[in-house]
TORSE-662376 format. One record per residue (C-alpha): residue in one letter; y negated, z, x. Coordinates in steps of 0.001 Angstrom, whole numbers, padded with zeros to 6 digits, always signed. Layout:
// TORSE-662376
AYZX/...
***
This chain:
// TORSE-662376
L+037322-007223-008730/G+039902-007857-005517/Y+042347-004808-006239/T+045708-004705-006568/A+047862-003462-009395/E+048461-000581-008255/E+045666+000506-007056/L+043285-000260-010046/R+045833+002172-011908/R+044628+004815-009789/M+041365+003830-010817/T+038985+004952-013352/H+036075+002887-014217/Y+033452+004787-012871/D+035344+003394-010113/F+034297-000051-010166/V+031379-000364-012757/A+027729+000119-011221/H+026284+002019-013541/S+025327+005667-014011/R+028285+007459-015863/E+026073+008569-018669/D+025161+005077-019618/I+029042+003976-019175/D+030126+007412-021473/S+027300+006494-023932/A+028483+002771-024390/V+032485+004141-024755/E+031325+007007-026962/R+029814+004192-029853/V+032826+002178-029750/V+035242+004492-030526/Q+033013+006778-032769/E+031382+003031-034118/R+034652+001961-034354/R+032693-001685-033496/G+032648-003581-030866/F+030530-003368-027916/F+028944-006706-026184/G+026970-006465-023366/E+026349-007444-019767/R+027470-005142-016612/K+027428-005358-012908/Y+031040-004606-011085/R+031891-003970-007731/R+033963-005402-005956/K+036605-003813-003494/D+034423-005770-000654/G+032066-004135-002216/R+030108-007312-003698/V+028188-006927-007037/L+029321-008856-010106/D+027482-009800-013135/V+029841-009140-015714/E+029706-010768-019302/V+032275-007634-021611/S+033472-007524-024981/G+034258-004129-025680/T+036743-002814-028928/V+039221-000006-029661/I+042859-001144-030084/P+046302+000391-030509/Y+048239+001039-027108/R+051406+002956-026793/G+050757+004901-029987/R+047486+006011-029100/E+043690+003829-028922/V+042488+002555-025871/V+038920+001246-025122/C+039850-002347-024062/G+037355-004356-022158/V+037351-008375-021652/S+035254-009373-018343/R+033604-012576-017849/D+032023-013374-014859/I+028615-014681-015230/T+027221-013935-011458/E+026772-017745-010966/R+025151-017782-014368/K+022547-015154-013647/K+021522-016407-010563/A+020227-019477-012003/E+018604-017815-014843/E+016890-016622-011992/E+016403-018811-009500/K+014657-020751-012956/H+012678-017796-014074/R+011450-017430-010468/Q+010593-020878-010794/A+008685-020313-013526/R+006582-017579-012283/Q+005464-019903-009375/A+004284-022426-011449/A+002451-019777-013390/L+001044-018194-010311/R-000291-021794-009315/A-001273-022662-012500/D-003422-019644-012496/V-004609-020302-009156/S-005461-023734-009808/A-007658-022628-012962/T-009645-019958-011751/L-010775-022056-008797/A-010793-024742-011156/E-013799-022810-012781/G-015572-021405-009841/G-018419-019749-011913/G-018293-015998-010424/T-018657-014584-007066/L-016452-015265-004000/Q-015196-012018-004615/G-014835-012905-008423/I-012835-015419-007908/L-010168-014086-005126/Q-009778-010873-007752/R-007951-013067-010162/C-006383-014664-007362/T-004908-011348-006613/E-004602-010243-010180/S-002346-013691-010403/M-000225-012639-007435/V+000442-009598-008621/S+001644-010547-012083/H+003544-013388-011041/L+005361-012223-007815/D+006457-008634-008351/A+003763-007134-006380/A+002958-003395-005830/F-000423-004812-004461/A-001976-007740-003237/R-004997-008301-000910/I-006945-011241+000591/W-009111-011268+003381/T-011859-013416+004706/L-013053-013961+007806/S-016522-013482+009844/E-016598-015821+012515/E-019871-014267+014268/V-018101-011098+014761/N-014204-012667+014696/V-013534-009776+011932/L-011665-010027+008474/E-013426-008847+005313/L-011483-007667+002868/Q-012807-009034-000691/A-010027-008616-002937/S-007137-005988-004150/A-004918-006057-007330/G-001932-004048-008012/M-001581-000102-006602/Y-005022-000085-005154/T-007834-001698-006319/R-011113-000660-003755/L-012288-002237-001243/D-013585-000228+001263/G-011514+002510+003784/A-009362+002132+006497/Y-008800-001873+006261/S-012290-003086+004346/Q-012914-004543+008255/I-010008-005329+010426/P-010239-007449+013709/V-008768-010566+014660/G-005504-009430+015993/N-005473-005708+014881/Y-003062-004403+013149/K-000226-006713+010687/I-002866-008469+009109/G-004828-009231+012225/L-001860-010667+013967/I-001720-012923+010583/A-004994-014820+011472/Q-004206-014748+015113/E-000475-015668+014855/R-001510-018563+012061/H+002310-017943+011424/P+003430-016749+008011/Y+005759-013164+008148/L+008045-011336+005916/I+009436-008104+006042/N+012239-006768+003708/D+012658-003302+006153/I+008918-002121+006260/S+010612+001262+007770/G+011787-001058+010663/D+008901-003501+011121/P+006542-002741+014124/R+003984-003846+012256/I+003191-001841+009906/H+000632+001163+010722/D+001272+004018+008345/K+004934+004358+007840/E+004801+007565+006010/W+002436+005731+003437/A+004905+003148+003276/K+007733+005453+002827/R+005412+008115+000337/E+004970+005139-002056/G+008248+003043-001837/M+007050+000409+000066/A+010621-001569+001177/A+008812-005609+001745/F+005971-007259+002673/A+004417-011041+003238/G+002022-012003+004401/Y-000073-015145+004478/P-002326-017323+006934/L-005677-019167+004800/I-006398-021854+007014/V-008216-025616+006631/E-008379-027867+008691/D-006988-026249+011296/R-009533-023035+010728/L-009076-019346+009340/V-010813-018230+006891/G-008886-015811+005977/V-005554-014109+005292/M-003407-013132+002036/A-001031-010852+001643/M+001638-008268-000211/F+003889-005056-000694/A+006789-004790-002813/L+008073-002276-003909/K+011670-004120-003702/P+012925-006895-001090/L+011559-010353-001482/R+012946-013488-000832/K+011698-016023+001339/D+010076-017893-001496/T+008221-015692-002071/L+006648-017281+001771/E+007279-020960-000370/A+004906-019153-003411/L+002323-017532-001329/A+002139-021224+000464/S+001877-023367-002105/V-001748-021740-003257/A-002736-020334+000190/D-004074-023637+000453/A-006054-023929-002516/I-006800-020647-001977/A-008296-021815+001127/Q-010155-024530-000092/G-011553-022667-002854/I-012788-019657-000168/R-014185-023078+002241/R-016162-024976-000910/K-017255-021034-002253/R-018780-020873+001193/I-020483-024206+001693/G-021691-023954-001275/Q-023528-020553-000460/E-025061-022210+003025/L-026557-024798+000836/R-028149-022608-001042/E-029062-020662+001533/S-030323-023465+003152/E-032340-024749+000218/E-033508-021439-000335/R-035046-022206+003673/Y-036021-025926+003151/R-038376-024665-000437/T-040024-021327+001878/L-040351-024427+004393/M-041589-026518+001921/E-044368-024124-000252/Q-045232-022043+002845/S-046183-024753+005316/V-049381-026285+006143/E-048450-029316+007449/P-047750-032417+004933/I-043940-032989+003718/Y-042250-034786+001395/L-038855-035753+000458/Y-037876-039123-000643/D-034061-040573-002043/A-033088-043142+001229/E-031532-045890-001517/T-034578-045944-004235/K-037248-044900-001925/Q-038464-042633-005133/V-040481-039539-004243/L-038527-036452-005060/E-040315-033809-003717/S-043782-032432-001968/N-045325-029694-001047/A-049019-028605-002098/A-050709-029741+001595/F-049129-033068+000898/R-050303-033394-002952/S-053856-032459-001530/L-053516-035521+000977/M-053157-037566-001171/G-054801-036679-004187/F-052422-037100-006501/S-050352-034488-008629/E-047018-033353-008461/E-046370-035297-011405/E-047738-038151-010280/L-045540-038292-007090/L-042671-037850-008920/G-042733-041085-011121/M-043355-042956-007406/R-041959-044516-004744/I-042921-044414-000705/Y-043830-048344-000847/D-046633-047249-003269/F-048880-045084-000992/I-047630-046070+002798/D-049887-048874+003711/H-047313-051257+005318/D-044934-054087+004550/R-041401-052853+002851/D-039059-054698+005215/N-040926-052616+007727/I-040130-049311+006301/D-037114-050614+004860/Q-035990-050753+008720/H-037618-048084+009703/V-035388-046009+006618/R-032291-047845+008009/R-032625-046952+011748/S-032849-043085+010914/L-029948-043064+008541/K-027599-044932+011521/E-029027-042616+014228/K-029568-039816+012391/R-031953-038261+014550/R-035802-037716+014159/H-038416-040108+014287/I-041735-039767+014984/G-044998-042388+014661/E-048035-043386+013079/R-048547-045513+009405/
***
């Protein structure tokens, strides 16, 4: 403990056992009354203020004509650190597994997927609450998509954050992770009264980037200080979440593009057909094309373009190869 024998003789165990008096007295009383040993873990405070994890066994023994409580202590600080590190690694692995499984399933809406990701962050990283925003590039604004923990509502003051505003917007602008364990002294915390009232101690945020392109920000608040490995845990899932956002958006864009294409196909008075560049088989056609050719939709689906374009195959194949290679529109007569 760092004390001399003389110093310890002038002390009580309340002075170095880092627990409440009630907790200490209760343990001693059980040892005295039940006459059986005590075994457990305690925290001792050294003279220099450092706290040790200690394994203690206690029992009643005779001492100079009276009974006293004898406590035998064993320093397990390093063992506890190792156990805590192993526990953190296990939780980070569980976080990565949960997020990976959620993204791999890919079902449901983007909001639903991100909501499950924030729930995993709360569960495995001791977050008071966690949130994910996605970037709307048209207006350069971060839009809240998911929130888990103490707060689950998606509306309110922070539902839309311009890039560069508040701590979240600054993370998006700077594209760097941010960790603070003293919210009361952090100039980026906009509402310190709220943080004090709710007991918030720490904040961690991470930009979501795909191929140097920002797609969002994820962040969490905690009621106790966070270690740097929390940012490492966020980093371990940030890329996966960013990729998931990008894939979901591309899928949505493709679906919207397909819907526009189908509307164009069906409403156009111009004959339109779609065919596979490799097999030359007709994949789709509109009513105007079927009317022009005199084939039904079922008949056209079984045909190749060689069957109705009145040119030799080499001429047709050359035209297709040129279109694919140059990736531009070709206009001609057939």
